[in-house]
N, C-alpha and C positions, 0 to 999 in steps of 0.2 A: 503493500499499500504504500501510496506518495507521501510525503510530507504533508502535501497539501491538504491530503485528506485524512491526517491525525490532527491538525488543529482545531481550536476551537475557535469561536465566535468571540471578538474583542471590541462589538460595536457595530454601527450600520453598515451593512456590508463589506466591513473590515475583519481580515484572518490573523488573528495574535496568536503566536505558538506558544504552549502551554510550558512549565519549566522543564518538563520533564519529555519534552520532543525530541524525536530522534535527530541527530545531528547531522548535517549535510544535503545533499541535493539529488532526488530521486533521478533513475535514469532507466533506461533498460539492456539489459544484454541477452544476446541469440544465444539460447540452449543448442545449438548446432555449431556453430563457429567460434563463440564468444566475442564477437563484435560488440564493443559500446555503442548505444544511440540515443538520442532522447525526441520524444514525440514522434515516432514512426510507426507503423502498421506492420512493416516489413524490415527485415534485418537489408542494410544497404550492401551490403556484401554476396549472403548466399538467397536472400531473398523469403526466407523461413519466417513464416509469423507466429514461431514459437519464441516468445519474448518474455523475459523474466524480469522484473521489477527490483530493481538494488538500491544503495547509497552511496553515495561519492565519500574516498574517504576523506578527502582536504578539500582546502579552497581552491577555488576558481583562478585563475590568471586572464587577466585580460590581453588579448592576442591582436585584438585591433578595436579602435576606439575611431569615432568621428561625429562631428555636431551637425545636425542639421535642423532646417525649420521647416520642413515639408508637412503638408496639412494644417500645421497651426502657425502662430505668428511668433510662437514663443521657440525656444531653442531648446531641442532636447539631445541626450548623448543617445548613440546607438553602438553598440559593442558585441564583440564576439568573445565569448570566454572559454577557454579549455579547462578541463578538469583534467587530474591525475590519472585518471581511466583512459584518458586519449579520445574524449569526446568534444564537440566542439556546441555551445549553446548561444543562438543569438539572443539578445537581452537589450536593456537599456538598466544604464547604472544611473542610481537617483540618490539625492541627497549629498549631491555636492553640484558646485558650477559643471554644466556638460562640458567646456573646453580644459578642466584640471582633471579628467580621467587619464589618464597615462598607460601605455603599451608595458606589461610589466607589473602593473596595479593588482594586488590581490583584491576577491571580493566572496562577500556572503551571500545568502539571500536576504532580500530587504525585510526588513521587522513593518510587519502591518500592510502590506501589500496585500491589493486585490487578487486573491487565484481566480475569481470566476470572470476575469477581463480576458483570460487568454494569453496575457503578455506576463512574459519572464522580466521580472525586475532585482536587480543585484544590488547592493551597497559598497562602497569600500569598508573595506576593514580598517578597524580603529589601530589596531596595533601591527605596523610593518614588520615585524618578526615573526608574525606568525602563531604566538601564545593564547590569544583569544580563541574561543570555542565559536562554531557556526550556528548560529541559532534559526 
């Protein structure tokens, strides 16, 4: 079960993780070829539909970041984040100015993000040494 599904309601339409929630980020791994992926119906390598949900072991690292103004008049960040299991997630990084998200920054799932929007949202980790936990 994904982290989003194990969260409890923390306000009107906002999901807040409980203190004992699983850490990390949920993804799928193919049971046939062990390829990790995110939000896929089929494995991108062998096309198997036998995918198992797992949790990532550690923080995501920004591998691409850009500032966009498309769709709204407000600038926002669009990034690609790579996890230790070697899968990449397209997302937005919030909680800081869009132009201050750098390649190599570590991120964690954003607290209080709306999961029902379908958008993946991360925030920069406070501790650059990686000692704080993913929430």
